[in-house]
Every structure is written in C-alpha cells, then in structure tokens.
VEXNURO-41674 format. One record per residue (C-alpha): x, y, z; residue in one letter. Coordinates in nm, 4 decimals. Layout:
<recs>
X_Y_Z_a
...
</recs>
This chain:
<recs>
-6.4460_8.1281_-5.4432_m
-6.7152_7.9475_-5.6904_t
-6.6794_7.6151_-5.7410_a
-6.6746_7.4446_-6.0523_v
-6.7869_7.1239_-6.2049_a
-6.4867_6.9519_-6.3623_v
-6.5990_6.6082_-6.4168_l
-6.9675_6.4429_-6.5135_r
-6.9043_6.0746_-6.5140_l
-7.1866_5.7813_-6.4974_p
-7.1849_5.6413_-6.1679_l
-7.0191_5.3427_-6.2354_d
-6.7458_5.5166_-6.3408_t
-6.4663_5.4049_-6.0600_d
-6.3637_5.7492_-5.9536_l
-6.1466_5.6566_-5.5908_s
-5.8118_5.6166_-5.7815_g
-5.8330_5.9468_-5.8791_f
-6.0158_6.0746_-5.5860_v
-5.7029_5.9540_-5.3867_a
-5.4828_6.0655_-5.6035_l
-5.6205_6.4388_-5.5881_l
-5.6168_6.3958_-5.1640_r
-5.2497_6.2819_-5.2167_r
-5.1526_6.6389_-5.3966_l
-5.3764_6.8331_-5.1549_g
-5.6141_6.9316_-5.4118_v
-5.9710_7.0569_-5.2417_p
-6.2741_6.8945_-5.4165_h
-6.5667_6.7142_-5.3289_r
-6.7945_6.4483_-5.5728_v
-7.1501_6.4706_-5.5664_a
-7.4307_6.3092_-5.7148_e
-7.6707_6.4565_-5.9211_e
-7.8883_6.3730_-6.1916_g
-7.7749_6.0147_-6.2303_g
-7.4099_6.1243_-6.2318_l
-7.1263_6.1648_-6.0020_q
-6.9775_6.5160_-6.0502_v
-6.6487_6.6395_-5.9311_l
-6.6245_6.9961_-5.8237_w
-6.3246_7.2093_-5.7034_v
-6.2876_7.5378_-5.6100_p
-6.2319_7.8007_-5.8643_g
-6.2014_7.7767_-6.3060_e
-5.7953_7.7442_-6.3066_q
-5.7558_7.4878_-6.0752_l
-6.0584_7.2955_-6.2805_a
-5.8483_7.3138_-6.5588_e
-5.5659_7.1723_-6.4213_q
-5.7325_6.9048_-6.2743_v
-5.9049_6.8195_-6.6096_r
-5.5960_6.7648_-6.7622_e
-5.5106_6.5488_-6.4505_l
-5.7573_6.3114_-6.5209_y
-5.7068_6.2839_-6.8958_a
-5.3467_6.1907_-6.7855_r
-5.4417_5.9801_-6.4818_h
-5.8169_5.8803_-6.4897_p
-5.7291_5.5927_-6.2531_d
-5.4814_5.7878_-6.0286_g
-5.1779_5.5930_-6.0668_e
-4.9363_5.8891_-6.0954_a
-4.6160_5.8059_-5.9273_g
-4.3944_6.0598_-6.0695_e
-4.6297_6.3409_-5.9271_l
-4.5432_6.4835_-5.6475_l
-4.7273_6.4987_-5.3301_p
-4.7970_6.8848_-5.3532_e
-5.0918_7.1022_-5.4628_p
-5.1237_7.1284_-5.8152_v
-4.9717_7.4324_-5.9816_q
-4.9963_7.5643_-6.3117_p
-4.7128_7.4533_-6.5682_v
-4.5576_7.6312_-6.8379_r
-4.4062_7.3642_-7.0939_e
-4.1344_7.4788_-7.2973_g
-4.1941_7.5113_-7.6779_m
-3.9530_7.2338_-7.7186_l
-4.0939_7.0237_-7.4901_r
-4.4400_7.0278_-7.6416_q
-4.3178_6.9631_-7.9871_l
-4.1078_6.6416_-7.8648_l
-4.4259_6.5241_-7.6194_a
-4.6465_6.5549_-8.0203_n
-4.4116_6.4384_-8.2549_p
-4.6650_6.3325_-8.5293_l
-4.8450_6.6991_-8.5031_t
-4.4902_6.8478_-8.4990_a
-4.3867_6.6176_-8.8109_a
-4.7072_6.7418_-9.0082_v
-4.5918_7.1089_-8.9013_l
-4.2417_7.0755_-9.0209_l
-4.3421_6.9021_-9.3932_l
-4.5675_7.1762_-9.4308_t
-4.2911_7.4429_-9.3699_f
-4.0302_7.2390_-9.5891_v
-4.3074_7.2642_-9.8577_v
-4.3609_7.6191_-9.8068_f
-4.0187_7.6857_-9.8728_a
-3.9897_7.4950_-10.1705_v
-4.2755_7.6640_-10.3343_t
-4.1476_7.9771_-10.2153_a
-4.4878_8.0320_-10.0051_a
-4.6939_7.9419_-10.3030_g
-4.5219_8.1527_-10.6155_e
-4.3146_7.8556_-10.7478_n
-4.5439_7.6846_-10.9800_y
-4.2939_7.4318_-11.1282_a
-4.2984_7.3045_-10.7541_a
-4.6273_7.3185_-10.7267_i
-4.7407_7.1047_-10.9961_r
-4.5553_6.8105_-10.8622_w
-4.7673_6.8757_-10.5224_l
-5.1121_6.9676_-10.6877_s
-5.4219_6.7370_-10.7141_f
-5.3778_6.7250_-11.0731_v
-5.0773_6.8139_-11.2956_d
-5.0915_7.1416_-11.4739_f
-4.8912_7.3590_-11.7061_r
-4.9188_7.7380_-11.7820_i
-4.8395_7.9123_-12.0832_d
-4.8093_8.2955_-12.0751_g
-5.1605_8.4406_-11.8595_e
-5.3250_8.1047_-11.8942_h
-5.3231_7.7830_-11.6799_i
-5.3981_7.4213_-11.8374_y
-5.5123_7.1869_-11.5765_l
-5.5401_6.8070_-11.6843_t
-5.8355_6.5698_-11.5199_y
-5.8037_6.3636_-11.2351_l
-5.8223_6.0022_-11.4152_d
-5.5191_6.1122_-11.6324_a
-5.3049_6.2286_-11.3329_t
-5.4158_5.8770_-11.1365_l
-5.3487_5.6586_-11.5383_g
-4.9898_5.7771_-11.4996_s
-4.9357_5.6296_-11.1491_g
-4.9106_5.9748_-10.9484_q
-5.1531_5.8333_-10.6302_w
-4.9825_6.0896_-10.3993_w
-5.1435_6.3851_-10.5455_r
-5.4577_6.2772_-10.3732_l
-5.2800_6.3493_-10.0194_i
-5.0494_6.6532_-10.0918_t
-5.2131_6.9335_-10.1914_p
-5.2871_6.9609_-9.7878_m
-4.9587_7.0502_-9.8147_l
-4.9206_7.3675_-10.0631_i
-5.0059_7.6882_-9.8952_h
-5.0205_8.0419_-10.0568_f
-4.8513_8.3411_-9.8635_g
-4.7262_8.3707_-9.5129_w
-5.1003_8.4532_-9.3742_l
-5.2538_8.0973_-9.5288_h
-4.9955_7.9350_-9.3753_l
-4.9617_8.0919_-9.0178_a
-5.3576_8.0369_-8.9517_m
-5.3653_7.6816_-9.0667_n
-5.0327_7.6007_-8.8592_s
-5.1914_7.7191_-8.5666_l
-5.4900_7.5352_-8.5803_w
-5.3480_7.2112_-8.6989_y
-5.1082_7.2786_-8.3587_w
-5.3997_7.3163_-8.1591_e
-5.6500_7.0541_-8.2683_l
-5.3872_6.7770_-8.3935_g
-5.2293_6.7319_-8.0591_r
-5.5413_6.7606_-7.9164_r
-5.6290_6.3984_-8.0722_i
-5.2520_6.3282_-8.0527_e
-5.3028_6.3114_-7.6526_f
-5.6438_6.1417_-7.6898_r
-5.6050_5.8601_-7.9545_q
-5.2387_5.8531_-8.0462_g
-4.9780_5.9745_-8.3271_a
-5.1374_5.6624_-8.5634_l
-5.4537_5.7948_-8.4658_g
-5.3890_6.1345_-8.5723_l
-5.1881_6.0294_-8.8710_l
-5.5130_5.8181_-9.0182_g
-5.7399_6.1104_-8.9423_l
-5.5291_6.3976_-9.1113_t
-5.4960_6.1351_-9.4032_l
-5.8552_6.0561_-9.4187_l
-5.9698_6.4320_-9.4248_f
-5.6912_6.5600_-9.6429_g
-5.8315_6.2886_-9.8832_l
-6.2033_6.3342_-9.7923_a
-6.1254_6.7202_-9.8395_s
-5.9162_6.7141_-10.1980_n
-6.1924_6.5046_-10.3430_f
-6.4506_6.7414_-10.2451_a
-6.3442_7.0051_-10.3793_q
-6.2104_6.8403_-10.6996_y
-6.6016_6.7180_-10.7433_w
-6.7298_7.0660_-10.6908_w
-6.4803_7.2539_-10.9011_t
-6.3562_7.0248_-11.1461_g
-5.9951_7.0427_-11.2039_p
-5.8331_7.3463_-11.0204_s
-5.5118_7.4897_-10.7988_l
-5.6075_7.4586_-10.4528_f
-5.4213_7.3341_-10.1342_g
-5.3781_7.3931_-9.7448_g
-5.4649_7.2317_-9.4338_l
-5.8076_7.3837_-9.3682_s
-5.9783_7.1005_-9.5356_g
-5.7933_6.8757_-9.2580_v
-5.8822_7.1499_-8.9856_l
-6.2529_7.0910_-9.0494_y
-6.1964_6.7637_-9.0091_g
-6.0659_6.7449_-8.6973_l
-6.2679_7.0065_-8.5628_l
-6.5995_6.8220_-8.6587_g
-6.4421_6.5031_-8.4924_h
-6.3655_6.6610_-8.1993_c
-6.6823_6.8056_-8.1527_w
-6.8956_6.4991_-8.1892_i
-6.6818_6.2891_-8.0408_y
-6.6978_6.4780_-7.6993_q
-7.0654_6.5437_-7.7549_r
-7.0845_6.1412_-7.7135_l
-6.7835_6.0742_-7.4755_a
-6.6902_6.3473_-7.3227_p
-6.3390_6.4074_-7.1924_n
-6.1168_6.6575_-7.1478_p
-5.8717_6.6719_-7.4049_a
-6.1507_6.7178_-7.6845_y
-6.3231_6.9942_-7.4812_r
-6.2930_7.3268_-7.6974_l
-6.2311_7.6556_-7.5455_p
-6.5943_7.8338_-7.5498_p
-6.6733_8.0204_-7.8584_g
-6.4216_7.8380_-8.0803_v
-6.6557_7.5854_-8.2739_l
-6.9264_7.8554_-8.3013_v
-6.6349_8.0648_-8.4823_m
-6.4940_7.8130_-8.6845_m
-6.8446_7.7480_-8.8521_l
-6.9516_8.1153_-8.8482_a
-6.6135_8.1656_-9.0451_w
-6.7365_7.8704_-9.3037_l
-7.0397_8.0194_-9.3726_l
-6.8932_8.3261_-9.4129_i
-6.6529_8.1952_-9.6767_c
-6.9776_8.0258_-9.8424_m
-7.1557_8.3517_-9.9630_t
-6.8526_8.4359_-10.1906_g
-6.7499_8.7623_-10.0253_i
-6.3575_8.6979_-10.0476_f
-6.4227_8.6005_-10.3948_e
-6.6056_8.9299_-10.4857_l
-6.3461_9.1471_-10.2612_l
-6.0884_9.0117_-10.4976_q
-5.9059_8.8136_-10.1714_f
-5.8772_8.5012_-10.4016_g
-6.0944_8.1908_-10.4204_a
-6.1412_7.9567_-10.1019_i
-6.1789_7.6061_-10.0990_a
-6.5307_7.5859_-9.9847_n
-6.6140_7.2250_-10.0659_a
-6.2723_7.1117_-9.9232_a
-6.3984_7.2579_-9.5701_h
-6.6940_7.1142_-9.6063_v
-6.5960_6.8047_-9.6997_g
-6.3464_6.7586_-9.4339_g
-6.6520_6.8484_-9.1699_l
-6.8725_6.5984_-9.2567_l
-6.5777_6.3159_-9.2983_t
-6.4766_6.4523_-8.9181_g
-6.8411_6.4692_-8.8097_c
-6.8695_6.0526_-8.9131_l
-6.5506_5.9666_-8.7449_t
-6.6463_6.1738_-8.4524_g
-6.9523_5.9655_-8.4290_l
-6.8056_5.6247_-8.5072_l
-6.5013_5.7062_-8.2373_g
-6.7691_5.8406_-7.9916_g
-7.0127_5.5485_-8.0023_m
-6.6701_5.3080_-8.0072_l
-6.5529_5.5032_-7.6623_a
-6.9013_5.4873_-7.4900_r
-6.9387_5.1284_-7.5541_r
-6.5920_5.0922_-7.3953_t
-6.6196_5.2768_-7.1224_v
</recs>
C-alpha cells in the first residue's frame, strides 16, 4: 500500500503526544524529517484522512474518550452533525424559513422587507429606492438580510449545500462566533459590492457569503495549513471557474436570470483578506 504524507509541520512542533496517541490506537505510521519539516506518513489515503481529522481534534494527543483500537471510518448521523455544528445549522434553518415565507422567491410582499433597498411593484415595473433613503428610515437590517433570500429551489439547494460544506469547517476550526462574524461580514461586503456595481436592484442569496468562506479557507490554509481547511481536490478551481463563467454574461444572454457577480467577487476578496489576516495570526501563534 502506498504511503501518504498526512502532516508536514515545522521541526519545532511537538508531535510526541499525537504520536503516542497513534501508538495507543494501533495506527501504523512513521515520522521523518524532510526539507526542514517533520512529515507524518501512514499507509493509504483512507487512513490518512482519518488521521488528519484526528489531528484536527486532538493535536496534543489528549483524547481520553478514544478507545485503544485502530482508527475506523465513522459515519455520523445527520442529527449528530447538526448538533456538532449549531451555527451552521441555525443559518441554514433561518434560510429555509425565509424561503418558505417568501414562497421560493415569488412573494414580493415578503421579499420587500428583506431586500437591500425597499421597492414597490406597479404592473410590470419595479421601482426601487436608494440606499440612503432606506437607511434614513432606520432599516439597517437590510444590509444583511438579502443573503437569506433565494429565488427557486435550485438556487437554495446549491447555496445550502456549499454553506454546509464550508461553514462547518470554519465553525470547527474557529468556533461558532468566528463563523457568525465571518458570515455577517461577507454578507455585508457582498451586498455593498453588488449595490455599488449595479445601483438599486433586487438580488439575494448566500453565494456572496460562500465565496467569502471559500477565499478565507483558501488563503488561511496556504499560510497556516490545517486539516479543517484542506478542501477536496478541484473544488477551488471549480468555484473560481464558475465565477469566471458567470462573469461572461452567458446566463443573462441565455435568459437564465441575472447573476450577482459583484457580490461574488466582493465576498471572495473580503474572504481572501480575512484568510490572510487569520493565517498570519495563526502562524505567529504556532
């Protein structure tokens, strides 16, 4: 079986506790110094993923609740995963509630209370107010709430799945408050970016937040590698390629609906910035 490098860490990182844990669990492994780093090797990719997850949870080897037996694949039930990621689950639940209240994006009477700026519909025309008038009336919640609006089941499904995938990684690594702060920041940044680019318009969805989470994990992982932010191969390329395709205007040309490209770019750039700051801070505290 092919040996797989699980961890590559600085030489001053103390791996003794984690190595002792692997011995207690009967996990075959070896540690070697390569290129100024200490590298932990295990046989097989499946075992490597389990050991990465184990290191993310117990880097010091303090795992008294674990039984002294080899690591085995664990299939957590959905309820257990939801309880382990309460903030991620809460954001998705709120999104589903809004989706129901707005009738999948068809109930404009409900949407007008959550959109970035207020609007009214007269026949086949929509009339939107400007942001200064909206904020002047004290409706500050509108700066965030567009991220909860989704237009159609496909829009909701895609954004929900990606928020579940990326959100719980950040909640695991930086806690519920960290994920909440980043979600609100990316929502704010993406909404402002879209308004700045297009002016008053009707837009919504978690996609701007998702690109923020993606950028955060990407840059953070580059500066301070950790198993939680290690994305599956091809995910980053696929997401960036999708962003570029959307920016070509092909979907508008095919009349599939307008894409909030500025929100995506604004979220991504903000996420890269938070990932840069977070990764630099993590490196300093190693």
